[in-house]
N, C-alpha and C positions, 0 to 999 in steps of 0.2 A: 504494499500498500504506500504510496506518495505521501510525500510530506504535505503537499496540497491538501490531499484527502484528510488527511488526521487532522489538519487545521480546521476543515469545515466539517467535521463529523457531527451527526443530528442523535439525537436521543432517542433510543428504542421506544416504542410506542406511539409514535406521531407527535403532531407540533401542539395539541392542545394540552396545557400546562397540569390541569387537573384530571385529565383523561387517559388511561391507558387503551391504545388502540390494540388488539391482540395480533394482527393481522402484522403490523409494522415491526416486528422484531424476527431475530432469528430461531429457528429452533433445530434441536439434534433430533435425528428420527432413526439413525442406524449406526452400529459400529461398520466400519469398512469390512472389518474380517467376516461380517455376517452376511455381506452382498455378494450377489453371482453376477460376475462379469458378462456372462454369456447369457442371461436371460433377463428378462423385465421384473420389477418386484413392486407390488401395491401397497399402497401405505395411506391411511386418511389422516391429515392434520387438519385439525378445527372444522370438524366435520366436511372436509374438501378432499375426494378421492383422487388421490394421485398414482402416477406410476413412475418407479424410479429405474434408470438404467443406463448402463455403460457406453458412452460415446467414443470409440474407438478411433474415430477421425480426430478428435481433438484432446482426446484423453481425459475427459472430464465426465463426472458424474451430472446426468440430467434429470429433471423433475418436470414432468409434464400433467396437466389435467388428463384423467385416465377416462377419456372418452374421445373416440375419433369423431372429427367435424362432418363427416360424410353420413352414419348412421348410429352413432354416438354407441359403439361396441367399445368394450372395454381393451385398451390397450396394453393392460397388463396381461391380458391374456394371449397375446399374439408373442412376436419373437424378432430377435435381433437379426436382420437378414444377414448373407454374406459379405455386402458391403458396409456393414455396420450402421446401417440405418435402421429405426425401430419401424416394424411392419404391422399393420394392422390384421388381426385374424379374420376379419370379415370378408373384405374384399382387397386385400393386399395394398392399401394405400402406404408408402412408406415415407417417413419423416426423418428431417434433419435434428441436429441438436438444436437447432434455435426454433425449432418447430414448425418450420416451413415445410409444405409437401413437396416431396421430389418426382414422385411418379403416380399414375392413376393407370394400373394393367389394360382395364376396361375401355380407357379412351381412344378414338380414333389417331393415327398416328402424325398428323396436323394440330391436333387439339392442344390447349393450355390451360386447362382448367387449373392443375396443379399450382399455376402462379397467382390465384385468387386469393384474397385475404382469408376467405372463408374457407378455404383449404387447409388454413393452419390451425397448430396446436397451442395452446397457451404453455409457454415453457416460463418456470420459476427461478430466480437466480439460485444458485447452489454453493456451498464451500467446504473444504475439508479441514478440519481443525482435530488437533490432539486425538487420531484415529476415528473421528465420526464426521458423518455428513450433515450439513446441516443445510437446511431449505428457507429461504425468505419468501412468504405468501404473501407480501403487501405488494407496495409501490416498486418496482424493479429498480426506478432511479435511486432510490433512497438504501436500496441495500449494501451498496459498497460503502456508504458513509455510516450505517448503522454498525455498533460494537456488537461483536459475536459473544455471547456470554459463555467467558472460556473459564477454566480452573485455574487460579494462579499459580501453576507448579512450574519451577525453575527448570527450562529446558536445556540439554546440551546434546547435539548432533540428533534432535529427535526425539530423544530418552530423556526420561527425567534423572535429574542430577542425582548424587549420592545422598542416601538418607529419604529419598521420596519413592513411593509405588504407587501406581497407577492400575486399577484393577478395573477389567471392562465386563461390568455387570449390567445386563438390561432385564428389567422386571415389568412384565404386562399386569396391570392392575384394572379389575371388572368396573372400572367408574371413569366419569368425565373429567374435564380440566376444571370444572366448578367443584366437583366433589372434592376434588384433590386441593382445590384452593382453601375451601373451608375445613378443610382438614387442618393443614400447616398453620391456619390462622387461629387455631384453636390449642392453645397450651394446657386447657384445663384436664385433656385426655391423657397426657402424659403421666399421671401419677400411676394410672390402671392400665393403658395400653403398654406401655414403656417399662413397668414393674421390675425391679432386679436390674435396669439396663440403665437408662438415664432417668428414671424416677421410681418412688415409691408409694404404695397407695396410702400411707400414713400421712402424707405431705397434700393430699388432696386439700383444697381451700380455694376461697374466691378469688377470681381474676381481677385485683385491682390495678387496672392497667393505665399508667398516664400517657397519653399519647403525645410526644414532643414536636414531631413535624409530621408532616401529611403532603404529598404532592402526586406528580404523575408517576413517579418510578416507585413508589409504594408508602411506606411510614416507618417512623421509629416511635421508640416508647420505651417507660420505664415500670417495672414491676417489682415494687420494693422488697416483697416475701420471696418472690420467685418461685417454680415450680417445686424447689428442694427447701423451702422455707429457710429463713435466714440468710438466703443468699441473692443480693440485688440481681434482677433478671432484664438485660437490656434486649428489647425486643426488635427486631429489624424484619420488615418483609418487601422483598422488591417484587414488583407485579410482572417484569421482566421475567421472572425465574420462576414463577407459579402459576402464570396466565395459561 
């Protein structure tokens, strides 16, 4: 990323100072080691069905809306053709990494329907960091200027420095993002759900949280007793991490 771009970075979550817009943020969707470069992979992000595939021509991971513009067939059920393009399973329309249609096998030799904007697929910005594939579902022009939510681990030659360990763990949970948000905003469950780890049942008490700051990025606050009692608890929630 250039110095000019760094100087002009924008805040994740859009431009409204008191409201976080979920689509204007980067999201980690897959560990790279779990993706197959030889076939498309479906993924649902913020209720939006996507297809992830490896563009061997540009050597990049791509993310498209998972529907062909012709008959709305799922592109994730198609294949990566011999020339490296994403091919629809229904009629064989093939798409480049930019989302443009390259060929329509059924049209007459002198026809050029593939050049129409209506024949294109929406392509979303992607990035690879810390062994993860990130997707930006919002305004494409904001993607490069929006910071990717990375874990601040000192790296050397692509690996964590001595004393740091990075574990690749992915856990699927049967609830949506709003339920997850409600859970992480609720410290009163700690004494019971996390008994004998980060909490104890005997420490259950009223949550008297004093909110000290609140803005688009989340809020900070102080709970004098804390979930462990007699321990002041500083509370911070970033919307870009839990939305």
